[in-house]
Backbone as CSV, one residue per row, in Angstrom:
resi,resn,N_x,N_y,N_z,CA_x,CA_y,CA_z,C_x,C_y,C_z
1,UNK,90.099,121.410,132.786,90.549,120.979,134.205,91.387,119.849,134.082
2,UNK,92.986,120.129,133.654,93.340,118.871,133.328,93.705,118.125,134.964
3,UNK,93.283,116.387,134.348,92.365,115.341,136.028,93.752,114.651,135.692
4,UNK,93.878,113.948,136.690,94.983,112.718,136.849,96.320,113.643,137.490
5,UNK,96.666,114.867,138.187,97.964,114.904,138.834,98.932,115.302,137.869
6,UNK,99.295,116.331,137.984,100.591,117.736,137.757,101.337,117.306,138.325
7,UNK,102.958,117.658,137.581,103.229,118.829,138.031,103.371,120.096,138.066
8,UNK,103.315,120.447,139.498,103.040,121.956,139.315,103.291,122.946,138.821
9,UNK,104.789,122.850,138.305,105.444,123.813,137.217,104.922,123.524,135.502
10,UNK,104.723,122.402,135.146,103.531,122.048,134.037,102.190,122.163,133.723
11,UNK,101.987,123.073,135.003,100.250,124.010,134.809,99.878,123.711,132.783
12,UNK,100.847,124.695,132.304,100.097,125.224,131.558,100.403,124.237,130.289
13,UNK,100.987,123.145,130.578,101.651,122.299,129.170,100.489,121.281,129.637
14,UNK,100.370,120.992,130.864,99.023,119.975,130.996,97.525,120.684,130.439
15,UNK,97.370,121.647,130.709,96.175,122.437,129.952,96.004,122.339,128.628
16,UNK,97.152,122.306,127.960,96.884,122.654,126.630,96.545,120.966,126.565
17,UNK,97.110,120.244,126.796,97.289,118.229,126.477,95.513,118.448,127.166
18,UNK,94.934,118.668,128.152,93.772,118.627,128.375,93.047,118.752,127.406
19,UNK,93.185,120.109,126.899,92.315,121.179,126.155,92.076,119.870,124.333
20,UNK,93.520,119.365,124.536,93.171,118.922,123.108,92.520,117.392,123.171
21,UNK,92.562,116.670,124.358,91.912,115.829,125.170,90.637,115.338,125.221
22,UNK,89.757,117.175,125.245,88.452,117.107,125.533,87.603,117.860,124.168
23,UNK,88.840,118.606,123.374,87.590,119.442,122.511,88.159,119.327,120.869
24,UNK,89.618,118.387,121.498,90.292,117.909,119.623,90.607,119.072,119.513
25,UNK,91.272,120.133,120.303,92.466,120.978,119.106,93.517,121.309,121.177
26,UNK,94.025,122.251,120.768,95.178,122.836,121.546,95.041,123.985,121.260
27,UNK,95.004,125.151,120.230,94.716,126.049,119.741,94.245,126.875,120.479
28,UNK,95.187,127.548,121.330,95.229,128.442,122.328,96.009,129.389,122.837
29,UNK,95.704,130.102,123.190,96.811,130.827,123.530,96.183,132.013,125.001
30,UNK,97.259,131.674,126.211,97.429,131.861,127.812,96.973,133.004,127.788
31,UNK,95.765,133.768,128.325,95.828,135.307,128.890,96.171,135.422,130.439
32,UNK,95.876,134.878,130.506,95.918,135.322,132.348,96.333,134.143,132.991
33,UNK,96.844,133.891,133.990,97.116,132.832,135.180,97.003,133.286,136.636
34,UNK,96.703,132.133,137.060,96.022,132.946,138.572,97.534,132.451,139.562
35,UNK,97.588,133.495,140.347,99.120,133.689,141.111,98.989,132.702,141.885
36,UNK,98.396,132.493,142.174,98.197,131.426,143.473,97.704,129.698,143.197
37,UNK,97.947,128.822,143.648,96.876,127.524,143.626,96.250,127.557,144.355
38,UNK,95.034,127.485,143.803,93.075,127.422,144.849,92.615,125.864,145.300
39,UNK,92.865,125.675,147.053,92.502,124.445,147.344,90.773,124.408,147.597
40,UNK,90.500,123.323,147.209,89.100,123.334,147.553,88.762,122.141,148.029
41,UNK,87.277,122.065,148.202,87.108,120.612,149.089,86.475,119.742,148.623
42,UNK,86.271,118.596,148.930,85.281,118.007,147.980,84.485,117.382,149.301
43,UNK,83.009,118.016,149.153,81.663,118.168,149.810,80.920,116.227,149.814
44,UNK,81.634,115.451,148.743,80.533,114.189,149.005,81.958,113.676,149.128
45,UNK,81.710,112.499,150.466,82.490,111.016,150.946,82.884,110.732,149.380
46,UNK,84.206,110.751,149.075,85.462,109.784,148.264,85.647,108.566,148.719
47,UNK,85.602,107.425,147.296,85.413,105.963,147.182,87.303,105.858,148.883
48,UNK,87.049,105.190,149.512,87.953,104.935,150.852,88.979,105.145,150.448
49,UNK,89.766,104.393,148.825,91.064,104.197,148.078,91.250,105.688,147.516
50,UNK,90.326,106.590,147.480,89.865,107.871,146.931,90.534,109.400,147.921
51,UNK,89.937,108.622,148.938,89.858,110.134,149.999,91.262,111.661,150.265
52,UNK,92.250,110.226,150.331,93.861,111.045,150.585,94.155,111.666,149.763
53,UNK,93.942,111.516,148.450,93.931,112.147,146.953,93.420,113.937,147.163
54,UNK,91.623,112.941,147.129,91.039,113.871,147.271,90.578,114.646,147.798
55,UNK,91.438,114.402,149.477,91.166,115.718,150.409,92.331,116.825,150.164
56,UNK,93.175,116.363,148.892,94.107,118.056,148.447,94.005,118.315,147.636
57,UNK,93.451,118.585,146.840,93.149,118.844,145.821,93.623,120.510,145.616
58,UNK,94.462,120.809,144.325,94.329,121.950,144.243,94.770,122.449,142.723
59,UNK,94.603,123.741,142.111,93.859,123.658,140.876,93.947,125.537,140.248
60,UNK,94.581,126.128,139.325,95.188,126.898,138.948,94.163,126.864,138.015
61,UNK,93.568,128.240,137.528,92.553,128.811,136.099,93.461,129.402,135.634
62,UNK,93.051,129.151,135.044,93.831,130.852,133.433,92.544,131.116,131.873
63,UNK,92.544,132.018,132.336,91.011,132.360,131.136,92.954,131.272,129.809
64,UNK,91.985,131.801,128.060,92.741,131.177,127.043,92.003,131.632,125.999
65,UNK,92.383,132.315,124.695,91.745,132.516,124.193,92.452,131.888,123.099
66,UNK,90.890,131.069,122.705,90.828,129.854,121.296,91.353,130.724,119.483
67,UNK,92.500,129.953,118.988,92.680,130.777,118.320,92.893,129.841,116.669
68,UNK,92.396,129.092,116.939,91.850,128.177,115.692,90.421,128.603,114.958
69,UNK,90.061,127.727,114.102,89.010,127.721,113.718,87.464,126.621,114.300
70,UNK,86.717,127.115,113.547,85.083,126.144,114.180,85.765,124.615,113.654
71,UNK,86.665,124.588,112.853,86.413,123.296,112.064,87.759,122.572,112.799
72,UNK,88.660,123.063,113.979,89.586,122.680,114.767,88.834,122.156,116.141
73,UNK,87.662,122.077,116.077,86.767,121.998,117.569,86.358,120.129,117.165
74,UNK,86.882,119.112,117.467,86.040,117.814,117.675,85.882,117.410,119.085
75,UNK,84.528,117.255,118.984,83.921,116.649,120.784,83.856,114.796,120.322
76,UNK,84.313,114.298,119.855,84.192,113.071,119.593,85.529,112.569,119.693
77,UNK,85.601,111.886,120.973,86.356,111.212,121.356,86.420,109.868,121.389
78,UNK,87.316,109.169,122.209,86.854,107.557,122.727,86.071,107.969,123.624
79,UNK,85.681,108.470,124.290,85.546,108.025,125.799,84.916,109.771,126.073
80,UNK,83.348,110.701,125.269,83.295,112.006,124.985,82.482,112.616,126.423
81,UNK,83.047,113.629,126.654,82.381,114.155,128.244,81.697,114.938,127.670
82,UNK,81.622,115.742,126.524,80.516,116.900,125.951,79.423,116.131,124.763
83,UNK,78.153,116.824,125.117,77.415,115.887,123.638,77.064,117.188,122.990
84,UNK,77.790,118.838,123.341,77.242,119.647,121.936,78.353,120.819,122.541
């Protein structure tokens, strides 16, 4: 899920960019997309400086099919979020 805010019309581009950042590849095709933006609530109290931003979170989910090969995936990054 892309973090840091995106323009709503650029959701697909942001998803592929985030995929590339997180797992080292953007070799994927969209299978579908949610018809609407989904709102969610942050249940733990955010730091005061983030309270307003986190109170308006929305996301759009899309299943993707990986179109590359195992070797295309590279979890090593400057700040890895996955260890396996």
